[in-house]
Structure formats: C-alpha cells, structure tokens
C-alpha positions as CSV (number, residue, x, y, z in Angstrom):
1,X,0.0,-0.3,0.2
2,X,2.7,2.3,-0.2
3,X,4.2,4.6,2.6
4,X,1.6,6.5,4.8
5,X,2.2,9.5,6.3
6,X,2.2,9.3,10.4
7,X,-0.4,11.0,12.2
8,X,-0.5,13.7,14.0
9,X,-3.2,15.6,16.5
10,X,-3.5,18.2,13.9
11,X,-4.9,15.2,11.3
12,X,-8.7,15.4,12.7
13,X,-10.2,14.0,9.7
14,X,-7.6,10.8,9.5
15,X,-8.2,10.5,13.8
16,X,-11.5,10.3,13.0
17,X,-11.8,7.9,10.2
18,X,-9.1,5.7,12.4
19,X,-11.4,6.1,15.6
20,X,-14.9,5.5,12.8
21,X,-13.4,2.1,12.0
22,X,-11.7,0.8,15.1
23,X,-14.8,1.7,17.2
24,X,-17.7,1.5,15.1
25,X,-20.5,0.6,17.7
26,X,-19.2,3.3,20.1
27,X,-21.2,7.1,20.6
28,X,-18.4,9.5,19.9
29,X,-20.3,11.4,22.5
30,X,-20.2,9.1,25.5
31,X,-16.5,9.2,25.2
32,X,-14.9,11.4,27.8
33,X,-11.9,13.3,26.5
34,X,-9.4,11.3,28.5
35,X,-10.2,8.1,26.5
36,X,-10.2,10.1,23.4
37,X,-6.8,10.7,23.8
38,X,-6.4,7.5,24.5
39,X,-7.5,5.4,21.6
40,X,-6.4,8.4,19.5
41,X,-2.8,7.5,20.9
42,X,-3.3,3.8,20.4
43,X,-3.9,3.8,16.6
44,X,-2.1,2.8,14.1
45,X,0.3,5.3,12.3
46,X,-0.5,7.9,15.2
47,X,2.7,9.4,16.1
48,X,2.1,12.3,18.5
49,X,3.0,13.0,21.8
50,X,-0.5,12.6,24.6
51,X,1.0,14.6,26.9
52,X,0.8,17.6,24.3
53,X,-2.9,17.6,23.3
54,X,-5.9,20.4,24.5
55,X,-9.3,20.3,24.5
56,X,-9.7,22.3,21.3
57,X,-8.3,19.0,19.2
58,X,-10.5,16.7,21.4
59,X,-13.3,18.4,21.0
60,X,-12.4,18.9,17.2
61,X,-11.6,15.2,16.9
62,X,-15.1,14.2,19.0
63,X,-16.9,16.3,16.8
64,X,-15.1,14.7,13.3
65,X,-15.5,11.2,14.6
66,X,-19.5,11.7,15.5
67,X,-19.7,13.0,12.0
68,X,-18.0,9.5,10.6
69,X,-20.9,7.5,12.3
70,X,-23.8,9.5,11.1
71,X,-25.1,9.6,14.2
72,X,-24.1,13.5,14.7
C-alpha cells in the first residue's frame, strides 16, 4: 500500500476515520476526552505526544468522529 504519513494531533479527519473504523459501535459523545486521547494514541500510525494535546483538539476529534458515525 506504500508509505503512509504518520498521524499527529492535527490530522483530525484521519484520526476520526481511524476511530470510526476501530470503534464502530461507540457513541463518540459518550466518550470522555481522556479516553479519546488514549484511543487516538493507540491508533496505528499515530505518533503524536499524548501529553501535548489540548481540549480544543480533542473536541474537534470527537465531533469529526461523530460525523463519521452518521449519528451527528
């Protein structure tokens, strides 16, 4: 499949796609921000520092993930 660029916290759409794929039955609005941080850190290809993320980015990830589920 070729070389895939590693994800950082600002790769909101790629992160949301990964979360939707790995957690298809999860309701994103019911996941707290610390859990979102941990789930993102566990995504394949993610290389961001979990200690360097802020609430605004986590909220953006949560909403983008919600959009991917079709429940938003």
